[in-house]
C-alpha positions as CSV (number, residue, x, y, z in Angstrom):
1,X,27.6,-24.3,40.9
2,X,27.3,-23.7,44.9
3,X,24.0,-24.2,46.0
4,X,22.7,-22.1,49.0
5,X,22.0,-25.3,50.6
6,X,25.8,-26.6,49.9
7,X,27.0,-23.5,51.2
8,X,25.4,-23.9,54.8
9,X,26.5,-27.6,55.1
10,X,30.0,-26.1,54.4
11,X,29.6,-24.3,57.5
12,X,28.7,-26.7,59.6
13,X,32.1,-27.9,60.5
14,X,32.9,-24.1,61.5
15,X,29.8,-23.4,63.5
16,X,30.6,-27.0,65.5
17,X,34.0,-25.9,65.9
18,X,32.6,-22.1,67.1
19,X,30.4,-23.6,69.6
20,X,33.1,-25.9,71.2
21,X,35.5,-22.7,71.4
22,X,32.7,-20.9,73.3
23,X,31.7,-24.0,75.5
24,X,35.1,-24.4,76.4
25,X,35.0,-21.1,78.3
26,X,31.4,-21.5,79.7
27,X,32.1,-18.4,82.1
28,X,33.8,-16.0,80.1
29,X,31.2,-16.5,77.2
30,X,28.3,-15.9,79.7
31,X,30.0,-13.0,81.2
32,X,30.1,-11.6,77.5
33,X,26.5,-12.4,76.9
34,X,25.5,-10.2,80.1
35,X,25.5,-7.1,77.8
36,X,23.4,-8.1,75.1
37,X,21.0,-10.2,77.9
38,X,20.4,-6.8,79.8
39,X,20.6,-4.8,76.8
40,X,17.9,-6.7,74.9
41,X,15.5,-7.3,78.1
42,X,15.6,-3.3,78.7
43,X,14.5,-2.9,75.1
44,X,11.7,-5.3,75.5
45,X,10.9,-3.8,79.2
46,X,10.8,-0.5,78.4
47,X,9.1,-0.8,74.9
48,X,6.3,-2.9,77.3
49,X,5.7,-0.1,79.6
50,X,5.2,2.5,76.7
51,X,2.9,0.2,75.1
52,X,0.7,-0.7,78.0
53,X,0.8,3.3,78.7
54,X,-0.3,4.0,75.4
55,X,-2.7,1.2,74.8
56,X,-4.5,2.5,78.7
57,X,-4.5,6.4,77.4
58,X,-5.7,5.5,74.0
59,X,-8.7,3.3,75.3
60,X,-9.4,6.1,78.1
61,X,-9.5,9.0,75.3
62,X,-11.8,6.4,73.5
63,X,-14.0,6.2,75.8
64,X,-14.6,10.2,75.9
65,X,-15.6,9.9,71.9
66,X,-13.6,11.1,69.2
67,X,-16.7,12.9,67.5
68,X,-17.0,14.9,71.0
69,X,-16.3,18.2,72.3
70,X,-16.8,18.2,76.0
71,X,-17.2,21.8,78.4
72,X,-15.9,21.2,81.6
73,X,-16.0,23.7,84.3
74,X,-13.2,24.9,86.3
75,X,-13.6,25.1,90.0
76,X,-12.2,28.0,92.1
77,X,-9.0,27.5,93.7
78,X,-10.6,29.8,96.7
79,X,-13.4,31.7,97.9
80,X,-11.6,35.0,96.9
81,X,-11.6,33.9,93.7
82,X,-15.0,32.3,93.4
83,X,-16.2,35.9,94.5
84,X,-14.4,37.5,91.3
85,X,-15.6,35.0,89.0
86,X,-19.2,35.3,90.2
87,X,-19.2,39.1,89.6
88,X,-18.8,38.8,85.8
89,X,-19.9,35.0,85.1
90,X,-22.6,32.5,86.4
91,X,-20.5,29.5,85.6
92,X,-21.6,26.7,83.7
93,X,-26.0,26.7,83.3
94,X,-28.5,25.5,81.5
95,X,-28.8,28.5,79.4
96,X,-25.2,27.6,78.1
97,X,-26.4,24.5,76.8
98,X,-29.3,26.0,75.0
99,X,-27.1,28.6,73.4
100,X,-24.3,25.9,72.2
101,X,-27.5,24.0,70.7
102,X,-29.2,26.3,69.1
103,X,-25.7,28.2,67.2
104,X,-23.8,24.8,66.2
105,X,-25.6,22.9,63.6
106,X,-22.8,20.4,63.4
107,X,-24.1,19.2,67.0
108,X,-25.7,16.2,66.7
109,X,-26.2,15.2,70.5
110,X,-26.2,17.6,73.6
111,X,-26.1,16.3,77.1
112,X,-25.5,18.6,80.4
113,X,-23.6,16.9,83.4
114,X,-23.9,17.2,87.0
115,X,-21.7,15.3,89.4
116,X,-22.4,14.8,93.3
117,X,-20.1,13.2,95.7
118,X,-22.6,11.8,98.4
119,X,-21.3,11.6,101.9
120,X,-22.8,8.1,102.2
121,X,-24.3,5.3,100.1
122,X,-26.3,2.6,101.5
123,X,-25.8,-0.3,101.1
124,X,-21.9,0.1,100.6
125,X,-19.2,-1.5,102.2
126,X,-16.4,0.2,100.4
127,X,-14.1,3.2,101.5
128,X,-14.3,5.1,98.4
129,X,-18.1,5.8,97.8
130,X,-19.2,5.9,94.0
131,X,-19.8,9.4,92.4
132,X,-23.6,10.2,91.4
133,X,-23.8,11.7,87.9
134,X,-26.9,13.5,86.4
135,X,-27.0,13.1,82.5
136,X,-29.8,12.8,79.9
137,X,-30.9,10.0,78.3
138,X,-28.7,10.5,75.4
139,X,-25.4,10.3,77.1
140,X,-24.9,6.5,76.2
141,X,-25.0,7.5,72.7
142,X,-22.3,10.3,73.1
143,X,-20.1,8.6,75.7
144,X,-20.4,4.8,74.3
145,X,-21.6,3.6,77.2
146,X,-22.6,-0.4,77.2
147,X,-25.4,-2.0,79.2
148,X,-24.8,-5.2,80.2
149,X,-27.8,-5.5,82.3
150,X,-31.1,-3.8,82.4
151,X,-31.4,-0.6,80.6
152,X,-30.7,3.1,80.6
153,X,-33.4,5.5,81.8
154,X,-35.4,7.0,79.1
155,X,-36.6,10.7,78.2
156,X,-40.2,10.3,80.4
157,X,-38.0,9.2,83.4
158,X,-35.8,12.3,82.9
159,X,-38.9,14.3,82.3
160,X,-40.6,12.7,85.7
161,X,-37.3,13.2,87.4
162,X,-37.6,9.9,88.1
163,X,-35.7,7.9,91.1
164,X,-34.1,5.5,88.9
165,X,-30.1,4.8,88.6
166,X,-27.5,2.7,85.9
167,X,-24.6,1.9,87.7
168,X,-21.0,1.2,86.6
169,X,-19.3,-2.3,87.0
170,X,-17.5,-1.1,89.8
171,X,-20.0,0.9,91.7
172,X,-21.9,-2.4,91.4
173,X,-19.3,-4.6,93.1
174,X,-18.8,-1.8,96.0
175,X,-22.4,-1.5,96.7
176,X,-23.6,-5.0,95.7
177,X,-20.7,-7.3,96.0
178,X,-21.6,-10.2,93.1
179,X,-25.4,-10.2,93.6
180,X,-27.4,-8.9,91.1
181,X,-28.1,-5.2,91.1
182,X,-30.9,-4.5,88.8
183,X,-34.3,-4.4,90.9
184,X,-32.6,-3.4,94.2
185,X,-32.5,-0.1,95.7
186,X,-29.6,2.5,96.8
187,X,-29.9,5.4,99.2
188,X,-27.8,8.4,97.9
189,X,-27.6,10.7,101.0
190,X,-31.3,10.8,102.0
191,X,-32.6,9.8,98.3
192,X,-33.7,6.6,97.3
193,X,-33.0,5.2,93.8
194,X,-34.0,2.0,91.8
195,X,-31.6,0.6,90.0
196,X,-32.4,-0.4,86.2
197,X,-29.2,-1.0,84.6
198,X,-25.8,-2.1,84.8
199,X,-22.8,-0.8,82.6
200,X,-19.9,-2.5,81.1
201,X,-16.4,-2.0,82.5
202,X,-14.8,0.8,81.2
203,X,-11.2,2.1,80.3
204,X,-9.6,4.1,83.2
205,X,-6.5,6.0,83.3
206,X,-4.2,7.4,86.1
207,X,-3.0,10.5,84.7
208,X,-4.8,13.8,84.0
209,X,-5.0,14.3,80.2
210,X,-5.4,17.9,79.2
211,X,-7.9,19.4,81.9
212,X,-9.6,15.8,82.0
213,X,-10.4,14.8,85.5
214,X,-8.6,11.5,86.9
215,X,-11.9,9.3,87.9
216,X,-12.7,5.8,87.9
217,X,-15.8,5.8,85.3
218,X,-16.5,2.7,86.9
219,X,-17.4,4.2,89.9
220,X,-20.0,5.9,88.6
221,X,-24.2,6.0,89.5
222,X,-26.0,7.8,86.5
223,X,-29.0,9.1,87.2
224,X,-31.8,11.5,85.3
225,X,-30.2,15.2,85.3
226,X,-33.8,16.4,86.2
227,X,-33.6,13.5,89.4
228,X,-30.0,14.6,90.2
229,X,-31.1,18.4,90.4
230,X,-34.3,17.7,92.3
231,X,-33.5,15.1,94.5
232,X,-29.5,15.4,95.5
233,X,-29.0,19.5,95.0
234,X,-29.5,20.3,98.5
235,X,-26.8,18.4,99.7
236,X,-24.2,20.5,97.3
237,X,-23.0,24.4,98.0
238,X,-24.5,27.0,96.5
239,X,-21.6,28.2,94.9
240,X,-21.3,25.3,92.5
241,X,-22.0,25.7,89.2
242,X,-25.5,25.3,88.1
243,X,-24.2,22.3,85.8
244,X,-20.2,20.9,85.9
245,X,-20.3,19.8,82.0
246,X,-21.2,19.6,79.0
247,X,-20.9,16.8,76.3
248,X,-21.5,17.8,72.2
249,X,-21.7,14.7,69.9
250,X,-20.5,15.8,66.5
251,X,-22.2,14.6,63.2
252,X,-18.6,14.4,61.7
253,X,-15.2,14.5,63.7
254,X,-13.2,16.2,61.2
255,X,-15.6,19.3,62.6
256,X,-13.9,19.0,66.1
257,X,-11.7,21.2,65.9
258,X,-13.9,24.0,64.1
259,X,-16.6,23.5,66.4
260,X,-14.2,23.5,69.6
261,X,-13.4,26.9,68.3
262,X,-16.9,28.0,68.0
263,X,-17.9,26.5,71.4
264,X,-15.0,28.5,73.3
265,X,-16.3,31.9,71.0
266,X,-19.8,31.2,72.3
267,X,-18.9,30.5,75.9
268,X,-16.5,33.6,76.1
269,X,-18.9,35.8,75.1
270,X,-21.2,34.8,77.2
271,X,-19.2,34.5,80.4
272,X,-17.5,37.7,79.6
273,X,-13.7,35.8,79.5
274,X,-13.7,34.6,83.2
275,X,-11.9,31.3,82.1
276,X,-14.3,29.5,84.4
277,X,-14.3,26.5,81.6
278,X,-12.2,24.7,79.7
279,X,-13.1,22.8,76.0
280,X,-11.7,19.3,75.4
281,X,-11.2,17.6,72.3
282,X,-10.7,13.9,72.6
283,X,-9.9,13.6,68.7
284,X,-7.0,16.2,69.2
285,X,-6.1,14.5,72.9
286,X,-5.7,11.3,70.7
287,X,-3.5,12.7,68.3
288,X,-1.1,14.3,70.5
289,X,-0.8,11.1,72.6
290,X,0.4,9.3,69.7
291,X,2.6,12.0,69.3
292,X,3.9,12.2,72.8
293,X,4.0,8.3,72.7
294,X,6.5,7.8,69.7
295,X,8.6,10.6,71.6
296,X,8.7,8.1,74.6
297,X,9.5,5.1,72.4
298,X,12.3,6.7,71.2
299,X,13.7,8.2,74.0
300,X,13.3,4.8,75.9
301,X,15.2,2.9,72.8
302,X,17.8,5.2,72.8
303,X,18.6,4.9,76.5
304,X,18.0,1.1,76.3
305,X,20.3,0.9,73.6
306,X,23.1,2.1,75.4
307,X,23.5,-1.3,77.1
308,X,23.4,-2.9,73.6
309,X,26.3,-0.6,72.8
310,X,28.0,-1.7,76.2
311,X,27.3,-5.3,75.5
312,X,28.8,-4.8,71.9
313,X,32.1,-3.2,73.3
314,X,32.3,-6.5,75.7
315,X,32.3,-8.9,72.9
316,X,34.9,-6.9,71.1
317,X,37.1,-6.6,74.2
318,X,36.7,-10.7,74.5
319,X,37.3,-11.3,71.3
320,X,40.4,-9.5,70.8
321,X,41.6,-11.4,74.1
322,X,40.8,-14.2,72.1
323,X,42.8,-13.7,69.1
324,X,45.5,-13.3,71.3
325,X,45.3,-16.7,73.3
326,X,44.4,-18.3,69.9
327,X,47.4,-17.2,68.2
328,X,49.1,-20.2,67.4
329,X,45.7,-22.2,66.4
330,X,45.5,-19.4,63.7
331,X,48.8,-19.6,62.6
332,X,48.3,-23.6,62.3
333,X,45.0,-23.1,60.4
334,X,46.7,-20.4,58.0
335,X,49.4,-22.8,57.4
336,X,47.6,-25.9,56.4
337,X,45.3,-23.8,53.9
338,X,43.1,-22.1,55.5
339,X,42.1,-18.4,53.9
340,X,42.1,-15.1,55.5
341,X,38.4,-15.2,54.8
342,X,38.1,-18.4,56.5
343,X,39.5,-17.2,59.6
344,X,37.3,-14.1,59.4
345,X,34.2,-15.9,59.0
346,X,35.2,-18.4,62.1
347,X,35.6,-15.4,64.8
348,X,32.4,-13.4,63.4
349,X,30.6,-16.9,63.8
350,X,31.6,-17.0,67.4
351,X,30.5,-13.2,68.3
352,X,27.4,-14.0,66.3
353,X,26.5,-16.9,68.3
354,X,27.1,-15.0,71.5
355,X,24.9,-11.9,70.4
356,X,22.2,-14.3,69.1
357,X,22.2,-16.5,72.7
358,X,22.3,-13.0,74.6
359,X,19.3,-11.8,72.8
360,X,17.2,-14.9,73.2
361,X,18.2,-15.1,76.7
362,X,17.5,-11.4,77.2
363,X,14.0,-11.6,75.4
364,X,13.1,-14.1,77.9
365,X,14.6,-11.4,80.6
366,X,12.5,-8.7,79.0
367,X,9.4,-10.8,79.3
368,X,10.4,-11.6,82.8
369,X,10.9,-7.8,83.8
370,X,7.6,-6.8,82.1
371,X,5.7,-9.4,84.2
372,X,7.0,-8.1,87.3
373,X,6.8,-4.2,86.7
374,X,3.1,-5.1,85.8
375,X,2.8,-7.0,89.0
376,X,5.0,-5.0,91.3
377,X,4.0,-1.2,90.0
378,X,0.9,-2.1,88.9
379,X,1.4,-0.7,85.3
380,X,0.0,-2.0,82.2
381,X,2.6,-3.8,80.1
382,X,2.2,-4.9,76.5
383,X,5.2,-6.9,74.9
384,X,4.9,-6.7,71.3
385,X,6.5,-8.7,68.6
386,X,7.8,-5.9,67.1
387,X,9.9,-4.8,70.2
388,X,11.1,-8.3,70.4
389,X,12.2,-8.1,66.4
390,X,13.7,-5.1,67.0
391,X,15.7,-5.8,70.0
392,X,17.1,-9.2,69.1
393,X,17.7,-7.7,65.2
394,X,19.5,-4.8,66.8
395,X,21.5,-7.2,69.5
396,X,22.6,-9.5,66.0
397,X,23.9,-6.4,64.4
398,X,25.8,-5.4,67.1
399,X,27.4,-8.4,67.5
400,X,28.3,-8.4,63.6
401,X,29.8,-5.1,64.0
402,X,31.9,-5.4,67.0
403,X,32.9,-8.8,66.0
404,X,34.3,-7.8,62.8
405,X,37.3,-5.6,64.0
406,X,38.6,-8.6,66.0
407,X,38.1,-11.0,63.4
408,X,40.0,-8.8,60.7
409,X,42.5,-8.5,63.5
410,X,42.6,-12.4,63.6
411,X,43.1,-12.8,59.5
412,X,45.6,-10.3,59.3
413,X,48.3,-12.2,61.7
414,X,51.3,-13.5,59.8
415,X,51.0,-17.1,59.7
416,X,54.7,-17.7,60.8
417,X,54.9,-15.4,63.4
418,X,51.7,-16.5,64.6
419,X,52.8,-20.4,64.9
420,X,56.0,-19.2,66.6
421,X,53.9,-17.1,68.9
422,X,54.0,-18.2,72.9
């Protein structure tokens, strides 16, 4: 009985012969591999872009909170539109917050939000000034904020409208550089705030998601909502909404869709259908992003797979030319006892070796392309073992499939005619 180990040993002479045949025509072999190299590299780099974008988007959505429902005010595109809105709706107000909190029993925590874009901040050497955000003390539990230095403000400081602030990691670096921010003072327009805490870095995203504004949340300065209303309100236009956002944290994330529908119904009734707000469900965005990313991955792999198909055609073309070139050799092998299966195996080995070598070089090429894209375009890329396994397995499969026809053509040659072939 021939064991798998003995069968492998029996293949060694044919493997050496195949390696020798390929090495004898190095340039032709390399050119044949190019299709596999570019194909595998394209699959890996495309999937790495998709995986990086997916990870970035999912991290950003998770920072919004999968247990949350978020209401965002819609700013009018111009003065005429704002006038029409104000005839029927005052925009988002604290009354809306109380109405939602009183009519949605599934809501655990609520925080209104008011954003301010200051004209000046001192000290600050950065060109892009941080955004000041007024929120309630419950906001860290709602938005998943983590304080890495100092603390967040409490209910007594909110009630008093205390001039305290908690800065994001980007805002800390923009204002204080590498120094310690806790205990320092920052001047926002004409109001001074004492920094009592610093937040951990948060994930960002460069593309707008279903009404979520594209902002660097690390460049936020959080202050008590009462302090923001009292100390910074005079720097804003009177035509702005009283508040520009409402965060609702739910007891159970499975209630997010129903809660969002109830929220829309309540606010539509209060705003008389003005359409001056949007309701965002991060849990729904998460699922939608996953579905979109799966479609993106499929399309990218299909496009990159064309390169592998072209590479397979190149292998078939070269192997057919090789069969003609080595017709006499095939005839001699058949004449001294080689079976058709031996001839098929020899040519399949050569085609497979080309695809394996091309696949390995393609993996290195894909890694390099992924890093270059990340460095030059500034995109997040992630090369996963799954993408490598997929690209390499398809490469080997293409080599086998497209090498089979030339191998069978070689095996079907008549030994006598093959020996006489010149």
